[in-house]
C-alpha positions, 0 to 999 in steps of 0.5 A: 751395637754388637753384631748379635744385637744388630742382627736381632734388631734386623730380625724384629724389623723384618717381622714387624714389616711382615705383620704390617704387610700380611695382616698377621704373623702367621702368614709370614711364619708359615707361608711357603710357596710350592714351586712347579715347572711346566715343560711343553713345546709351545713356542709360538703364540700358544705359548703366550696364551699359556703364559697368561693362564699361568699368570691367572693361576698364580695370582689366584693361588698365592701358595703355588708358583708355576714357571714354564719352560718352552722348547721346540717339539723337535727336541722336546721329548728327547730332552724330557726323557732324559731329564725324567730318567735322571730324576730331574724332570719337570713337575708337570708336562705336556705329552701328545696322546699319540706318544703316550704309549712309549712315554708310559713304557718309560715308567716315569708318568705318574697316575692321576686317578685322583683327579677323576675320582671323588665329588670334586673330580673332573667329570669323566662324562665331560670328555669324549670316550675315545679321547679318555681312551687314549690316556688310560692304561689298565687301571691307571689314568696317566694324564688329562687331555687338555685339547683336541687338534683336528685337521680341517680345511682352511680357505681364502675366502677372497679367492673363493668369492672371486671364483663365485663360490660363496662357501667351502667345499663340503664333499669330493665333487664340490672340492674337485670342481673348485680345485680346477676352477681355482687353478690358474696361469696368470703369467702366460708361461703355460703352468699354473701359478695359482692353485686351487688346493695344495698339500701341506704336511703329506703324511698328515693330509694322508692320515686325514683321509683314512677314517673317510674311506674306512682305513686304519693302521693296525688289525684286531690283533695289533699287527700292521695293517697299513695295506688295507683297502681303506688306505689303499683308496685314500692314498689313490685319491691323493695320486689322482690329485697329483696326476691331474695336476690339481696340486703343485708338483712336489718340488714346488713346495707351495703348501702352507707358504703358498696359502699364506701368500695368496698363491693357494686357495685351499689347504688342510691342516691343524687347527693349531695353525690358526695362530700363524694366520692371525698375524696376517693382515693380507689374508681373509681365511675361513675354516671348515671340516675336511671335505667328505672325499670317502664314504663318511666324514672324518679326519686325523686328530691328536691331544695335548695331554697334561701329565705329572712326574710320578715321584712328586712330594705330597705338597707338589702333587696336590699343587700340580693336580690343582693346576691341571684342574684349573687348566681344564676348567679354564680351557676356553681361554686355551682354545683361543690359542688355536685348539678345540677343548677336551671338555664337551661342556666348554665346546657347547659355551656360546663363546667357543661357538663364536670362534669361527675356526675352532668351532668348525674344526670341532664339528669333525670330533665324532669322526676323528682318528688318532695316530695308532696307540703303539710304541713304535709310532715313530717308526711307523710314521716313517714308513707312512711318509715314505709311502706317501712320498713315493706315490706322490712323486709317481715312482710306485702306485698306492697298493705297492707302497703300502704294502712295503710300508706295511711289511717294514712296520710289522717288523718293528711290531715283532721286534718290540714284541720280543724286546717287551713281551709285557706289552704296554 
């Protein structure tokens, strides 16, 4: 048998095998999967949840193959920016709502208007208006919110019960009472070694109080307003905790670690920390909204937003939009990873309401506040973090520290306006 005859026989055999397995020649001859790459920072248990959702999508959509790449958030945005600028970026990626202004300015986000339009589009009324506002620039939708992750209160149920408490604190008085009563010196050295409350991420803890005291980041003109009365009151409350020794000293470093070790009874942190708690067998944690320390309920929050690259082919774009819609409609599965779904209808399901931590944190959605919508978010965040640290370490009072932070933040804003007069 010569070479050409042999190749012909192999080709015929392959075709026959394809017909027998698929039930038709057209499937073999015309089938071609659209391969999509999906980047995110879900390196913990949330990554395993997302992989399962991707597996389900791939099984239900045999003409599309989604593959996921995870990387640490600390390096994620730099890698994403570099890849996108070189036209090597992923088809689909996750962006925090708070970082969208800077990423939008980089001009590699494709619009997702088609996903919110038409009879089969995502219903805008199923999203909170405040959340949708974060993903719209002018007439362009640049992403679909997948979730909301607010800060909330975690409590060690056994420690509360042992002290005579049957429920988490709801307001400042109950919170302070518990913090004092649960603080103990168990080894008799004159210093507490068990704490009623500890700060975790200092900056986030401070920002969680801003909506409660009527604080804000920017004024109506978009100028810095970090030293406004509400922000000062929020930071003074944290200074009070430090002065009265109701929190471990800064060098102690307990925070979330102390909570995991049953050395701290209460902390507030993000709903996404639930994945860490699920791995602990020695801790019975319960959740609640951040107690109302100011004049109203509220907390800090953010969202993971599904975005796509702007230079996709028609087939890639349609496949990517189909995957985004799948994740949005199946976000109850994503909630199990420690998230609050962005879709109202999903939050109203009995299945979500049966998730004790997620549903407790979801009660804060009406009063939540996202980080400032500005391209200089990173620079402003550094100044806020520095101000909080100065106050907690007793180096400056709240008005002085925030006044300095406000001045520096305004310098960043002025520089950004000179360099980008077109705005966002």
